[in-house]
N, C-alpha and C positions, 0 to 999 in steps of 0.2 A: 504494500500500500504506500501511497505517497503521503507527504506531510499534510497535516490538516491546515485548512485555510479558513478564514472568517467569512461570514456571509458578505460583508462589505467588499472583501477581496474578490469573491466570486462575481459580484455585481459589476466589477470593472470589465469583465469579459462580455462583449456585446454579441449575443447569439440571436440571430434573426432567421425567420423563414423566408424563402424565396422560391420562385418558380423558374426552372430551367427553360430558357427560350431558344437556346442554340447549343448544339453539341457536335463536335467534330474531332475525329481521330488526329492525334499528333504523333507521328513516328520519328520526329527530329530529336527525340530525347533518348538516353540510354535505355530507359524503360518506357514503353508506349503509354501514352496517357490520352485523356479526352479533354479538349478545351471546352470550357463551359461559359456561357453568358447567362447570368441569373438575375431575374427581375425581383428586386426587393421593395418595390412600391415607390410612391412619389417621394417620400422623404429621403430615401437612400439611393434609389435609381438602379440602373443595371450595372453589375460588376462582373469582372472576368476571373476565372480560376482555371487551374490545370489539376486534374486528379487522375491518379492511376487506377482507373475503374474498369479497364478492358477485360479483365477475367470474368466479371459478373454482369457487365452491361454493354450493350451496343448503343452508339450515339442516339439512334432513332428511338430507343426505349426511354431515353431520359427526357425527351421533349415533353413539357408540361408537368413534369414530376416536381413536386415540392420537396425541398431539402432544407436542412439547417446548416448555418455557416457562421463562423466568427467573422465579423465585419470590421473590427477595430484593431487588427494587427497591421503592422506596417506592410507596404507592398513588398513583394519578393520576386526577384528575377528567377524564372524557371525555364531554362533553355531560351527559346525565342519569344517568351511571353512574360509579361508582368502580371503576376497573380495578385488580385486585390482582396480576396477573401480566402479563408480556410474552410473548405467543405468538411463537414463532420461525418464520420463513418465509424462503424464497428468492424472488427476483423471476423471473417468467417472461419471455419475450421482449418482452412489453408492459409490463413493470415491475409486474405484479400479483402478489400473494403466493401462493406455493405452500407449504403447511404442511410443516414439518420433522417427519417422522414415522418411527418405527421400522418396518422391513419385517416384523418378527415381534412377536407380543404380548410385552410386558414388564410386570412388576408395577408398578402405579401407585405413583408416588413415588420410583422408582429415580432415582439421580442420574447424570448423564453423567460419563464419564471418558475 
């Protein structure tokens, strides 16, 4: 287990729901990934990310899927892309990501609590 944090420390992490509106394979990296454009609603807008999801998802399966992401990390250069958010996932039995996603539709941009 990791060190305990306070609730106020947790609140510094801005986790919001968004809808994937674009997904495209990116083979220009050591490990293939999918470039995502995610709509987080009016307040946040559309943000880009790169995620190593190719073992469990095809790009076309991701369109209109709602996912959770950390939106207040600094931007990160990932190969030929500037990633603006960290998409959240859990590992499957093989250690490959399964996206963290609400089971019912939620308004884009809503923050986790």
